N, CA, C, O and the ligand as a Tripos MOL2 file, in Angstrom:
@<TRIPOS>MOLECULE
protein
  269   267    68     0     0
PROTEIN
NO_CHARGES

@<TRIPOS>ATOM
      1 N         -21.5460   27.4890    4.5110 N.3       1 MET1
      2 CA        -22.2230   26.7150    3.4780 C.3       1 MET1
      3 C         -21.3600   25.5200    3.0870 C.2       1 MET1
      4 O         -20.1790   25.6720    2.7750 O.2       1 MET1
      5 N         -21.9480   24.3530    3.1060 N.am      2 SER2
      6 CA        -21.2000   23.1580    2.7290 C.3       2 SER2
      7 C         -21.9040   22.4430    1.5860 C.2       2 SER2
      8 O         -23.1330   22.4200    1.5120 O.2       2 SER2
      9 N         -21.1260   21.8730    0.7190 N.am      3 SER3
     10 CA        -21.6780   21.1560   -0.4220 C.3       3 SER3
     11 C         -21.6580   19.6650   -0.1530 C.2       3 SER3
     12 O         -20.7160   19.1500    0.4500 O.2       3 SER3
     13 N         -22.6760   18.9840   -0.5890 N.am      4 VAL4
     14 CA        -22.7020   17.5350   -0.4370 C.3       4 VAL4
     15 C         -22.1850   16.8810   -1.7090 C.2       4 VAL4
     16 O         -22.2970   17.4230   -2.8080 O.2       4 VAL4
     17 N         -21.6230   15.7090   -1.5200 N.am      5 SER5
     18 CA        -21.2270   14.8940   -2.6650 C.3       5 SER5
     19 C         -21.2960   13.4330   -2.2490 C.2       5 SER5
     20 O         -21.5830   13.1190   -1.0930 O.2       5 SER5
     21 N         -21.0360   12.5620   -3.1800 N.am      6 ALA6
     22 CA        -21.2250   11.1370   -2.9290 C.3       6 ALA6
     23 C         -20.1910   10.5820   -1.9600 C.2       6 ALA6
     24 O         -18.9970   10.8620   -2.0660 O.2       6 ALA6
     25 N         -20.6810    9.7870   -1.0130 N.am      7 LEU7
     26 CA        -19.7910    9.0990   -0.0820 C.3       7 LEU7
     27 C         -19.1960    7.8830   -0.7960 C.2       7 LEU7
     28 O         -19.9060    7.1360   -1.4680 O.2       7 LEU7
     29 N         -17.9060    7.7010   -0.6410 N.am      8 LYS8
     30 CA        -17.2200    6.5690   -1.2700 C.3       8 LYS8
     31 C         -16.4280    5.7880   -0.2350 C.2       8 LYS8
     32 O         -16.1100    6.2970    0.8400 O.2       8 LYS8
     33 N         -16.1160    4.5460   -0.5760 N.am      9 TYR9
     34 CA        -15.2280    3.7530    0.2740 C.3       9 TYR9
     35 C         -14.4860    2.7560   -0.6120 C.2       9 TYR9
     36 O         -14.8440    2.5480   -1.7720 O.2       9 TYR9
     37 N         -13.4660    2.1560   -0.0560 N.am     10 HIS10
     38 CA        -12.7340    1.1340   -0.7900 C.3      10 HIS10
     39 C         -13.1880   -0.2390   -0.3240 C.2      10 HIS10
     40 O         -13.1510   -0.5480    0.8670 O.2      10 HIS10
     41 N         -13.6110   -1.0470   -1.2620 N.am     11 CYS11
     42 CA        -14.0560   -2.4010   -0.9640 C.3      11 CYS11
     43 C         -12.9200   -3.1620   -0.2880 C.2      11 CYS11
     44 O         -11.8100   -3.2000   -0.8200 O.2      11 CYS11
     45 N         -13.1740   -3.7740    0.8840 N.am     12 PRO12
     46 CA        -12.1160   -4.5020    1.6010 C.3      12 PRO12
     47 C         -11.6960   -5.7920    0.9040 C.2      12 PRO12
     48 O         -10.6460   -6.3510    1.2210 O.2      12 PRO12
     49 N         -12.4950   -6.2660   -0.0320 N.am     13 VAL13
     50 CA        -12.1950   -7.5120   -0.7400 C.3      13 VAL13
     51 C         -11.4510   -7.2410   -2.0490 C.2      13 VAL13
     52 O         -10.3940   -7.8200   -2.3000 O.2      13 VAL13
     53 N         -12.0030   -6.3690   -2.8680 N.am     14 THR14
     54 CA        -11.4120   -6.1080   -4.1870 C.3      14 THR14
     55 C         -10.5170   -4.8750   -4.1950 C.2      14 THR14
     56 O          -9.7770   -4.6400   -5.1500 O.2      14 THR14
     57 N         -10.5920   -4.0840   -3.1120 N.am     15 ARG15
     58 CA         -9.8230   -2.8340   -3.0060 C.3      15 ARG15
     59 C         -10.2560   -1.7980   -4.0430 C.2      15 ARG15
     60 O          -9.5860   -0.7830   -4.2330 O.2      15 ARG15
     61 N         -11.3570   -2.0560   -4.6960 N.am     16 ARG16
     62 CA        -11.8290   -1.0950   -5.6870 C.3      16 ARG16
     63 C         -12.6900   -0.0340   -5.0240 C.2      16 ARG16
     64 O         -13.3030   -0.2680   -3.9830 O.2      16 ARG16
     65 N         -12.7230    1.1360   -5.6460 N.am     17 GLU17
     66 CA        -13.4970    2.2390   -5.1070 C.3      17 GLU17
     67 C         -14.9820    2.0010   -5.3730 C.2      17 GLU17
     68 O         -15.3750    1.6000   -6.4680 O.2      17 GLU17
     69 N         -15.7870    2.2520   -4.3610 N.am     18 VAL18
     70 CA        -17.2320    2.0920   -4.4990 C.3      18 VAL18
     71 C         -17.9150    3.4130   -4.1750 C.2      18 VAL18
     72 O         -17.6660    4.0130   -3.1290 O.2      18 VAL18
     73 N         -18.7640    3.8530   -5.0660 N.am     19 GLN19
     74 CA        -19.5390    5.0640   -4.7940 C.3      19 GLN19
     75 C         -20.8910    4.6530   -4.2500 C.2      19 GLN19
     76 O         -21.5890    3.8450   -4.8620 O.2      19 GLN19
     77 N         -21.2670    5.2020   -3.1010 N.am     20 THR20
     78 CA        -22.5440    4.8640   -2.4970 C.3      20 THR20
     79 C         -23.6030    5.8770   -2.9350 C.2      20 THR20
     80 O         -23.2960    6.8930   -3.5590 O.2      20 THR20
     81 N         -24.8330    5.5780   -2.5960 N.am     21 SER21
     82 CA        -25.9280    6.5020   -2.9140 C.3      21 SER21
     83 C         -26.0860    7.5520   -1.8270 C.2      21 SER21
     84 O         -26.9680    8.4070   -1.9060 O.2      21 SER21
     85 N         -25.2220    7.4880   -0.8020 N.am     22 ILE22
     86 CA        -25.2920    8.4370    0.3030 C.3      22 ILE22
     87 C         -24.6680    9.7700   -0.1020 C.2      22 ILE22
     88 O         -23.5240    9.8180   -0.5530 O.2      22 ILE22
     89 N         -25.4100   10.8220    0.0600 N.am     23 GLN23
     90 CA        -24.8920   12.1580   -0.2180 C.3      23 GLN23
     91 C         -24.5800   12.8170    1.1230 C.2      23 GLN23
     92 O         -25.4560   12.9300    1.9810 O.2      23 GLN23
     93 N         -23.3520   13.2450    1.3010 N.am     24 THR24
     94 CA        -22.9810   13.8490    2.5680 C.3      24 THR24
     95 C         -21.9170   14.9140    2.3340 C.2      24 THR24
     96 O         -21.5120   15.1560    1.1970 O.2      24 THR24
     97 N         -21.4730   15.5380    3.3990 N.am     25 ASP25
     98 CA        -20.3840   16.5030    3.2930 C.3      25 ASP25
     99 C         -19.3580   16.1790    4.3760 C.2      25 ASP25
    100 O         -19.6010   15.3210    5.2250 O.2      25 ASP25
    101 N         -18.2290   16.8530    4.3490 N.am     26 GLU26
    102 CA        -17.1370   16.5080    5.2490 C.3      26 GLU26
    103 C         -17.4920   16.7230    6.7150 C.2      26 GLU26
    104 O         -16.9850   16.0190    7.5890 O.2      26 GLU26
    105 N         -18.3670   17.6980    6.9850 N.am     27 VAL27
    106 CA        -18.7720   17.9770    8.3650 C.3      27 VAL27
    107 C         -19.6100   16.8240    8.9050 C.2      27 VAL27
    108 O         -19.3800   16.3380   10.0120 O.2      27 VAL27
    109 N         -20.5840   16.3950    8.1100 N.am     28 THR28
    110 CA        -21.4430   15.2800    8.5150 C.3      28 THR28
    111 C         -20.6360   14.0040    8.6630 C.2      28 THR28
    112 O         -20.8200   13.2440    9.6140 O.2      28 THR28
    113 N         -19.7440   13.7790    7.7190 N.am     29 LEU29
    114 CA        -18.9000   12.5890    7.7710 C.3      29 LEU29
    115 C         -18.0570   12.6040    9.0440 C.2      29 LEU29
    116 O         -17.8270   11.5580    9.6510 O.2      29 LEU29
    117 N         -17.6030   13.7730    9.4410 N.am     30 GLY30
    118 CA        -16.8280   13.9040   10.6640 C.3      30 GLY30
    119 C         -17.6160   13.4970   11.8900 C.2      30 GLY30
    120 O         -17.0700   12.8780   12.8030 O.2      30 GLY30
    121 N         -18.9120   13.8420   11.9240 N.am     31 THR31
    122 CA        -19.7470   13.4910   13.0650 C.3      31 THR31
    123 C         -20.0710   12.0010   13.0920 C.2      31 THR31
    124 O         -20.4270   11.4620   14.1400 O.2      31 THR31
    125 N         -19.9490   11.3330   11.9410 N.am     32 MET32
    126 CA        -20.2440    9.8950   11.8640 C.3      32 MET32
    127 C         -19.0070    9.0460   12.1100 C.2      32 MET32
    128 O         -19.0510    7.8210   11.9990 O.2      32 MET32
    129 N         -17.9130    9.6990   12.4410 N.am     33 HIS33
    130 CA        -16.6010    9.0590   12.4910 C.3      33 HIS33
    131 C         -16.5750    7.7050   13.2080 C.2      33 HIS33
    132 O         -15.8810    6.7840   12.7770 O.2      33 HIS33
    133 N         -17.3340    7.5890   14.3050 N.am     34 ARG34
    134 CA        -17.2990    6.3570   15.0920 C.3      34 ARG34
    135 C         -18.3240    5.3250   14.6350 C.2      34 ARG34
    136 O         -18.3750    4.2090   15.1520 O.2      34 ARG34
    137 N         -19.1260    5.7070   13.6740 N.am     35 MET35
    138 CA        -20.1800    4.8110   13.2210 C.3      35 MET35
    139 C         -19.6550    3.7640   12.2550 C.2      35 MET35
    140 O         -18.6260    3.9430   11.6030 O.2      35 MET35
    141 N         -20.3980    2.6620   12.1840 N.am     36 GLU36
    142 CA        -20.1010    1.6510   11.1850 C.3      36 GLU36
    143 C         -21.2910    1.5970   10.2370 C.2      36 GLU36
    144 O         -22.4390    1.5070   10.6710 O.2      36 GLU36
    145 N         -21.0090    1.6510    8.9510 N.am     37 LEU37
    146 CA        -22.0680    1.6750    7.9510 C.3      37 LEU37
    147 C         -22.1310    0.3300    7.2500 C.2      37 LEU37
    148 O         -21.1130   -0.3280    7.0340 O.2      37 LEU37
    149 N         -23.3390   -0.0620    6.9020 N.am     38 SER38
    150 CA        -23.5110   -1.2630    6.0990 C.3      38 SER38
    151 C         -23.7750   -0.8030    4.6730 C.2      38 SER38
    152 O         -24.8510   -0.2930    4.3590 O.2      38 SER38
    153 N         -22.7730   -0.9910    3.8110 N.am     39 LEU39
    154 CA        -22.8430   -0.4360    2.4670 C.3      39 LEU39
    155 C         -22.8000   -1.5280    1.4140 C.2      39 LEU39
    156 O         -22.0040   -2.4630    1.4940 O.2      39 LEU39
    157 N         -23.6560   -1.3910    0.4460 N.am     40 TRP40
    158 CA        -23.7180   -2.3600   -0.6490 C.3      40 TRP40
    159 C         -22.4980   -2.2210   -1.5620 C.2      40 TRP40
    160 O         -22.0630   -1.1140   -1.8770 O.2      40 TRP40
    161 N         -21.9600   -3.3670   -1.9780 N.am     41 CYS41
    162 CA        -20.8110   -3.3570   -2.8850 C.3      41 CYS41
    163 C         -21.1980   -4.0060   -4.2120 C.2      41 CYS41
    164 O         -21.5430   -5.1870   -4.2440 O.2      41 CYS41
    165 N         -21.1460   -3.2480   -5.3010 N.am     42 PRO42
    166 CA        -21.5030   -3.7900   -6.6180 C.3      42 PRO42
    167 C         -20.4650   -4.7770   -7.1450 C.2      42 PRO42
    168 O         -20.7660   -5.5780   -8.0300 O.2      42 PRO42
    169 N         -19.2400   -4.7260   -6.6040 N.am     43 HIS43
    170 CA        -18.1800   -5.6360   -7.0620 C.3      43 HIS43
    171 C         -18.3690   -7.0230   -6.4650 C.2      43 HIS43
    172 O         -18.1700   -8.0270   -7.1480 O.2      43 HIS43
    173 N         -18.7520   -7.0810   -5.1940 N.am     44 CYS44
    174 CA        -18.9220   -8.3560   -4.4950 C.3      44 CYS44
    175 C         -20.3730   -8.8260   -4.5010 C.2      44 CYS44
    176 O         -20.6660   -9.9560   -4.1100 O.2      44 CYS44
    177 N         -21.2700   -7.9640   -4.9430 N.am     45 LYS45
    178 CA        -22.7060   -8.2550   -4.8900 C.3      45 LYS45
    179 C         -23.1100   -8.6220   -3.4680 C.2      45 LYS45
    180 O         -23.8930   -9.5430   -3.2380 O.2      45 LYS45
    181 N         -22.5470   -7.8700   -2.5210 N.am     46 ASP46
    182 CA        -22.8030   -8.1200   -1.1030 C.3      46 ASP46
    183 C         -22.6040   -6.7990   -0.3740 C.2      46 ASP46
    184 O         -22.1360   -5.8260   -0.9650 O.2      46 ASP46
    185 N         -22.9580   -6.7590    0.9080 N.am     47 SER47
    186 CA        -22.7370   -5.5330    1.6590 C.3      47 SER47
    187 C         -21.5410   -5.6870    2.5770 C.2      47 SER47
    188 O         -21.2360   -6.7880    3.0350 O.2      47 SER47
    189 N         -20.8710   -4.5900    2.8430 N.am     48 HIS48
    190 CA        -19.7140   -4.5790    3.7310 C.3      48 HIS48
    191 C         -20.0060   -3.6840    4.9180 C.2      48 HIS48
    192 O         -20.7370   -2.7000    4.8080 O.2      48 HIS48
    193 N         -19.4250   -4.0390    6.0550 N.am     49 ARG49
    194 CA        -19.4520   -3.1550    7.2120 C.3      49 ARG49
    195 C         -18.2330   -2.2510    7.0930 C.2      49 ARG49
    196 O         -17.0940   -2.7130    7.1680 O.2      49 ARG49
    197 N         -18.4810   -0.9730    6.9090 N.am     50 VAL50
    198 CA        -17.4010   -0.0200    6.6840 C.3      50 VAL50
    199 C         -17.4570    1.0630    7.7560 C.2      50 VAL50
    200 O         -18.5090    1.6570    7.9940 O.2      50 VAL50
    201 N         -16.3260    1.3150    8.3980 N.am     51 LYS51
    202 CA        -16.2600    2.3980    9.3650 C.3      51 LYS51
    203 C         -16.3590    3.7240    8.6250 C.2      51 LYS51
    204 O         -15.7750    3.8880    7.5530 O.2      51 LYS51
    205 N         -17.0890    4.6570    9.1870 N.am     52 ALA52
    206 CA        -17.2170    5.9710    8.5630 C.3      52 ALA52
    207 C         -15.8440    6.6170    8.4110 C.2      52 ALA52
    208 O         -15.6140    7.3850    7.4770 O.2      52 ALA52
    209 N         -14.9490    6.3090    9.3150 N.am     53 SER53
    210 CA        -13.6020    6.8730    9.2480 C.3      53 SER53
    211 C         -12.8070    6.3170    8.0660 C.2      53 SER53
    212 O         -11.7940    6.8890    7.6650 O.2      53 SER53
    213 N         -13.2760    5.1950    7.5150 N.am     54 ASP54
    214 CA        -12.6170    4.6120    6.3470 C.3      54 ASP54
    215 C         -13.2800    5.0590    5.0420 C.2      54 ASP54
    216 O         -12.7820    4.7890    3.9500 O.2      54 ASP54
    217 N         -14.4110    5.7460    5.1810 N.am     55 ALA55
    218 CA        -15.0950    6.2580    3.9970 C.3      55 ALA55
    219 C         -14.6280    7.6810    3.7240 C.2      55 ALA55
    220 O         -14.0130    8.3190    4.5790 O.2      55 ALA55
    221 N         -14.9170    8.1600    2.5530 N.am     56 PHE56
    222 CA        -14.4970    9.5140    2.2150 C.3      56 PHE56
    223 C         -15.4850   10.1430    1.2390 C.2      56 PHE56
    224 O         -16.2780    9.4550    0.5960 O.2      56 PHE56
    225 N         -15.4170   11.4470    1.1470 N.am     57 VAL57
    226 CA        -16.2820   12.1790    0.2320 C.3      57 VAL57
    227 C         -15.4770   12.5280   -1.0100 C.2      57 VAL57
    228 O         -14.3310   12.9680   -0.9260 O.2      57 VAL57
    229 N         -16.0900   12.3250   -2.1410 N.am     58 ASP58
    230 CA        -15.3940   12.5630   -3.4080 C.3      58 ASP58
    231 C         -15.3770   14.0460   -3.7580 C.2      58 ASP58
    232 O         -16.2520   14.5440   -4.4680 O.2      58 ASP58
    233 N         -14.3680   14.7380   -3.2480 N.am     59 PHE59
    234 CA        -14.2740   16.1820   -3.4660 C.3      59 PHE59
    235 C         -14.0180   16.5120   -4.9400 C.2      59 PHE59
    236 O         -14.4940   17.5320   -5.4380 O.2      59 PHE59
    237 N         -13.2800   15.6670   -5.6230 N.am     60 ALA60
    238 CA        -12.9620   15.9130   -7.0290 C.3      60 ALA60
    239 C         -14.2360   15.9580   -7.8670 C.2      60 ALA60
    240 O         -14.3900   16.8120   -8.7410 O.2      60 ALA60
    241 N         -15.1420   15.0290   -7.5870 N.am     61 ALA61
    242 CA        -16.3960   14.9810   -8.3350 C.3      61 ALA61
    243 C         -17.2310   16.2280   -8.0410 C.2      61 ALA61
    244 O         -17.9190   16.7530   -8.9160 O.2      61 ALA61
    245 N         -17.1550   16.6910   -6.7870 N.am     62 ARG62
    246 CA        -17.9120   17.8770   -6.4160 C.3      62 ARG62
    247 C         -17.3830   19.0900   -7.1780 C.2      62 ARG62
    248 O         -18.1570   19.8990   -7.6880 O.2      62 ARG62
    249 N         -16.0710   19.2050   -7.2480 N.am     63 THR63
    250 CA        -15.4570   20.3190   -7.9730 C.3      63 THR63
    251 C         -15.8800   20.2880   -9.4350 C.2      63 THR63
    252 O         -16.1710   21.3210  -10.0390 O.2      63 THR63
    253 N         -15.9060   19.0940   -9.9820 N.am     64 TRP64
    254 CA        -16.3040   18.9190  -11.3760 C.3      64 TRP64
    255 C         -17.7440   19.3860  -11.5630 C.2      64 TRP64
    256 O         -18.0650   20.0650  -12.5380 O.2      64 TRP64
    257 N         -18.6080   19.0130  -10.6160 N.am     65 ALA65
    258 CA        -20.0210   19.3550  -10.7250 C.3      65 ALA65
    259 C         -20.2390   20.8630  -10.6370 C.2      65 ALA65
    260 O         -21.1930   21.3900  -11.2090 O.2      65 ALA65
    261 N         -19.3580   21.5520   -9.9240 N.am     66 MET66
    262 CA        -19.5090   22.9820   -9.7440 C.3      66 MET66
    263 C         -18.9300   23.7660  -10.9190 C.2      66 MET66
    264 O         -19.2180   24.9520  -11.0810 O.2      66 MET66
    265 N         -18.1240   23.1090  -11.7280 N.am     67 ALA67
    266 CA        -17.4430   23.8110  -12.8250 C.3      67 ALA67
    267 C         -18.4390   24.2410  -13.9140 C.2      67 ALA67
    268 O         -18.0410   24.8440  -14.9110 O.2      67 ALA67
    269 ZN        -16.7630   -5.5540   -2.0510 Zn       68 ZN68
@<TRIPOS>BOND
     1     1     2 1
     2     2     3 1
     3     3     4 2
     4     3     5 am
     5     5     6 1
     6     6     7 1
     7     7     8 2
     8     7     9 am
     9     9    10 1
    10    10    11 1
    11    11    12 2
    12    11    13 am
    13    13    14 1
    14    14    15 1
    15    15    16 2
    16    15    17 am
    17    17    18 1
    18    18    19 1
    19    19    20 2
    20    19    21 am
    21    21    22 1
    22    22    23 1
    23    23    24 2
    24    23    25 am
    25    25    26 1
    26    26    27 1
    27    27    28 2
    28    27    29 am
    29    29    30 1
    30    30    31 1
    31    31    32 2
    32    31    33 am
    33    33    34 1
    34    34    35 1
    35    35    36 2
    36    35    37 am
    37    37    38 1
    38    38    39 1
    39    39    40 2
    40    39    41 am
    41    41    42 1
    42    42    43 1
    43    43    44 2
    44    43    45 am
    45    45    46 1
    46    46    47 1
    47    47    48 2
    48    47    49 am
    49    49    50 1
    50    50    51 1
    51    51    52 2
    52    51    53 am
    53    53    54 1
    54    54    55 1
    55    55    56 2
    56    55    57 am
    57    57    58 1
    58    58    59 1
    59    59    60 2
    60    59    61 am
    61    61    62 1
    62    62    63 1
    63    63    64 2
    64    63    65 am
    65    65    66 1
    66    66    67 1
    67    67    68 2
    68    67    69 am
    69    69    70 1
    70    70    71 1
    71    71    72 2
    72    71    73 am
    73    73    74 1
    74    74    75 1
    75    75    76 2
    76    75    77 am
    77    77    78 1
    78    78    79 1
    79    79    80 2
    80    79    81 am
    81    81    82 1
    82    82    83 1
    83    83    84 2
    84    83    85 am
    85    85    86 1
    86    86    87 1
    87    87    88 2
    88    87    89 am
    89    89    90 1
    90    90    91 1
    91    91    92 2
    92    91    93 am
    93    93    94 1
    94    94    95 1
    95    95    96 2
    96    95    97 am
    97    97    98 1
    98    98    99 1
    99    99   100 2
   100    99   101 am
   101   101   102 1
   102   102   103 1
   103   103   104 2
   104   103   105 am
   105   105   106 1
   106   106   107 1
   107   107   108 2
   108   107   109 am
   109   109   110 1
   110   110   111 1
   111   111   112 2
   112   111   113 am
   113   113   114 1
   114   114   115 1
   115   115   116 2
   116   115   117 am
   117   117   118 1
   118   118   119 1
   119   119   120 2
   120   119   121 am
   121   121   122 1
   122   122   123 1
   123   123   124 2
   124   123   125 am
   125   125   126 1
   126   126   127 1
   127   127   128 2
   128   127   129 am
   129   129   130 1
   130   130   131 1
   131   131   132 2
   132   131   133 am
   133   133   134 1
   134   134   135 1
   135   135   136 2
   136   135   137 am
   137   137   138 1
   138   138   139 1
   139   139   140 2
   140   139   141 am
   141   141   142 1
   142   142   143 1
   143   143   144 2
   144   143   145 am
   145   145   146 1
   146   146   147 1
   147   147   148 2
   148   147   149 am
   149   149   150 1
   150   150   151 1
   151   151   152 2
   152   151   153 am
   153   153   154 1
   154   154   155 1
   155   155   156 2
   156   155   157 am
   157   157   158 1
   158   158   159 1
   159   159   160 2
   160   159   161 am
   161   161   162 1
   162   162   163 1
   163   163   164 2
   164   163   165 am
   165   165   166 1
   166   166   167 1
   167   167   168 2
   168   167   169 am
   169   169   170 1
   170   170   171 1
   171   171   172 2
   172   171   173 am
   173   173   174 1
   174   174   175 1
   175   175   176 2
   176   175   177 am
   177   177   178 1
   178   178   179 1
   179   179   180 2
   180   179   181 am
   181   181   182 1
   182   182   183 1
   183   183   184 2
   184   183   185 am
   185   185   186 1
   186   186   187 1
   187   187   188 2
   188   187   189 am
   189   189   190 1
   190   190   191 1
   191   191   192 2
   192   191   193 am
   193   193   194 1
   194   194   195 1
   195   195   196 2
   196   195   197 am
   197   197   198 1
   198   198   199 1
   199   199   200 2
   200   199   201 am
   201   201   202 1
   202   202   203 1
   203   203   204 2
   204   203   205 am
   205   205   206 1
   206   206   207 1
   207   207   208 2
   208   207   209 am
   209   209   210 1
   210   210   211 1
   211   211   212 2
   212   211   213 am
   213   213   214 1
   214   214   215 1
   215   215   216 2
   216   215   217 am
   217   217   218 1
   218   218   219 1
   219   219   220 2
   220   219   221 am
   221   221   222 1
   222   222   223 1
   223   223   224 2
   224   223   225 am
   225   225   226 1
   226   226   227 1
   227   227   228 2
   228   227   229 am
   229   229   230 1
   230   230   231 1
   231   231   232 2
   232   231   233 am
   233   233   234 1
   234   234   235 1
   235   235   236 2
   236   235   237 am
   237   237   238 1
   238   238   239 1
   239   239   240 2
   240   239   241 am
   241   241   242 1
   242   242   243 1
   243   243   244 2
   244   243   245 am
   245   245   246 1
   246   246   247 1
   247   247   248 2
   248   247   249 am
   249   249   250 1
   250   250   251 1
   251   251   252 2
   252   251   253 am
   253   253   254 1
   254   254   255 1
   255   255   256 2
   256   255   257 am
   257   257   258 1
   258   258   259 1
   259   259   260 2
   260   259   261 am
   261   261   262 1
   262   262   263 1
   263   263   264 2
   264   263   265 am
   265   265   266 1
   266   266   267 1
   267   267   268 2
@<TRIPOS>SUBSTRUCTURE
     1 MET1         2 RESIDUE 1 A MET
     2 SER2         6 RESIDUE 1 A SER
     3 SER3        10 RESIDUE 1 A SER
     4 VAL4        14 RESIDUE 1 A VAL
     5 SER5        18 RESIDUE 1 A SER
     6 ALA6        22 RESIDUE 1 A ALA
     7 LEU7        26 RESIDUE 1 A LEU
     8 LYS8        30 RESIDUE 1 A LYS
     9 TYR9        34 RESIDUE 1 A TYR
    10 HIS10       38 RESIDUE 1 A HIS
    11 CYS11       42 RESIDUE 1 A CYS
    12 PRO12       46 RESIDUE 1 A PRO
    13 VAL13       50 RESIDUE 1 A VAL
    14 THR14       54 RESIDUE 1 A THR
    15 ARG15       58 RESIDUE 1 A ARG
    16 ARG16       62 RESIDUE 1 A ARG
    17 GLU17       66 RESIDUE 1 A GLU
    18 VAL18       70 RESIDUE 1 A VAL
    19 GLN19       74 RESIDUE 1 A GLN
    20 THR20       78 RESIDUE 1 A THR
    21 SER21       82 RESIDUE 1 A SER
    22 ILE22       86 RESIDUE 1 A ILE
    23 GLN23       90 RESIDUE 1 A GLN
    24 THR24       94 RESIDUE 1 A THR
    25 ASP25       98 RESIDUE 1 A ASP
    26 GLU26      102 RESIDUE 1 A GLU
    27 VAL27      106 RESIDUE 1 A VAL
    28 THR28      110 RESIDUE 1 A THR
    29 LEU29      114 RESIDUE 1 A LEU
    30 GLY30      118 RESIDUE 1 A GLY
    31 THR31      122 RESIDUE 1 A THR
    32 MET32      126 RESIDUE 1 A MET
    33 HIS33      130 RESIDUE 1 A HIS
    34 ARG34      134 RESIDUE 1 A ARG
    35 MET35      138 RESIDUE 1 A MET
    36 GLU36      142 RESIDUE 1 A GLU
    37 LEU37      146 RESIDUE 1 A LEU
    38 SER38      150 RESIDUE 1 A SER
    39 LEU39      154 RESIDUE 1 A LEU
    40 TRP40      158 RESIDUE 1 A TRP
    41 CYS41      162 RESIDUE 1 A CYS
    42 PRO42      166 RESIDUE 1 A PRO
    43 HIS43      170 RESIDUE 1 A HIS
    44 CYS44      174 RESIDUE 1 A CYS
    45 LYS45      178 RESIDUE 1 A LYS
    46 ASP46      182 RESIDUE 1 A ASP
    47 SER47      186 RESIDUE 1 A SER
    48 HIS48      190 RESIDUE 1 A HIS
    49 ARG49      194 RESIDUE 1 A ARG
    50 VAL50      198 RESIDUE 1 A VAL
    51 LYS51      202 RESIDUE 1 A LYS
    52 ALA52      206 RESIDUE 1 A ALA
    53 SER53      210 RESIDUE 1 A SER
    54 ASP54      214 RESIDUE 1 A ASP
    55 ALA55      218 RESIDUE 1 A ALA
    56 PHE56      222 RESIDUE 1 A PHE
    57 VAL57      226 RESIDUE 1 A VAL
    58 ASP58      230 RESIDUE 1 A ASP
    59 PHE59      234 RESIDUE 1 A PHE
    60 ALA60      238 RESIDUE 1 A ALA
    61 ALA61      242 RESIDUE 1 A ALA
    62 ARG62      246 RESIDUE 1 A ARG
    63 THR63      250 RESIDUE 1 A THR
    64 TRP64      254 RESIDUE 1 A TRP
    65 ALA65      258 RESIDUE 1 A ALA
    66 MET66      262 RESIDUE 1 A MET
    67 ALA67      266 RESIDUE 1 A ALA
    68 ZN68       269 GROUP 0 **** ****
């Protein structure tokens, strides 16, 4: 059983953390490793091409949600 949580990445321009609307888990993220995602950035008001390997799942938020 795997839990999903929000996919996040670091904006390449502002270096700030961005939470996407994509809900995934570490297994799925692992299978997307070679993919490039086009993700909207609220800081730049633009989209970035982000490698799935550079994105991550917010495990801390998931733990919080389960508490
Ligand atoms: Zn950005």
